[in-house]
C-alpha positions as CSV (number, residue, x, y, z in Angstrom):
1,M,-0.1,8.8,-23.6
2,S,-2.7,7.7,-26.0
3,N,-2.7,8.5,-29.6
4,S,-5.6,8.2,-32.1
5,N,-4.1,5.6,-34.5
6,G,-3.8,2.9,-31.9
7,S,0.0,2.7,-32.2
8,N,2.1,1.9,-29.1
9,K,5.2,3.8,-30.3
10,I,7.6,4.9,-27.6
11,V,8.0,8.6,-28.1
12,V,11.1,9.1,-25.9
13,P,14.2,7.7,-27.7
14,N,15.9,6.6,-24.4
15,A,12.8,4.9,-23.3
16,R,13.0,2.5,-26.3
17,E,16.5,1.3,-25.3
18,A,15.5,0.9,-21.6
19,M,12.3,-1.0,-22.6
20,N,14.3,-3.4,-24.8
21,K,16.8,-4.0,-22.0
22,F,14.0,-4.6,-19.5
23,K,12.3,-7.0,-22.0
24,M,15.6,-8.9,-22.5
25,E,16.1,-9.3,-18.8
26,A,12.6,-10.5,-18.2
27,A,13.0,-13.0,-21.1
28,S,16.2,-14.4,-19.7
29,E,14.6,-14.8,-16.2
30,V,11.8,-17.0,-17.7
31,G,14.2,-18.9,-20.0
32,V,13.1,-17.5,-23.3
33,N,15.9,-16.7,-25.8
34,L,15.0,-13.3,-27.4
35,K,17.0,-12.0,-30.3
36,Q,17.6,-8.4,-31.2
37,G,15.1,-7.5,-33.8
38,Y,12.4,-9.9,-35.0
39,N,11.0,-12.4,-32.6
40,G,7.9,-13.5,-34.4
41,D,8.9,-17.1,-34.2
42,L,8.2,-17.3,-30.5
43,T,5.3,-19.4,-29.3
44,S,2.3,-17.7,-27.6
45,R,3.3,-19.3,-24.4
46,Q,6.9,-17.9,-24.6
47,A,5.6,-14.4,-25.5
48,G,3.1,-14.5,-22.7
49,S,5.8,-15.6,-20.2
50,V,7.9,-12.6,-21.1
51,G,5.0,-10.2,-20.9
52,G,3.9,-11.7,-17.6
53,Q,7.4,-11.4,-16.1
54,M,7.6,-7.8,-17.2
55,V,4.3,-7.0,-15.5
56,K,5.4,-8.9,-12.3
57,K,8.7,-6.9,-12.2
58,M,6.8,-3.6,-12.7
59,I,4.4,-4.4,-9.9
60,E,7.3,-5.3,-7.6
61,A,9.1,-2.1,-8.5
62,Y,5.9,-0.1,-7.7
63,E,5.3,-1.8,-4.4
64,N,9.0,-1.3,-3.4
65,G,8.7,2.4,-4.3
66,M,5.7,2.7,-1.9
67,K,7.6,1.5,1.1
């Protein structure tokens, strides 16, 4: 789903809640303390660790689904 204004809004309301839960789980797995709401005080390293863990978990889920 791409939209012309470059926004990455989640269009399915339930997806937003699931994505937030997924992000919180990934953050706790790499030892980053995320808060509900604003997390702009994270370092680039912390934010990258969370994003990297999310990608790792998505790849694992995909690979497990292929078996």
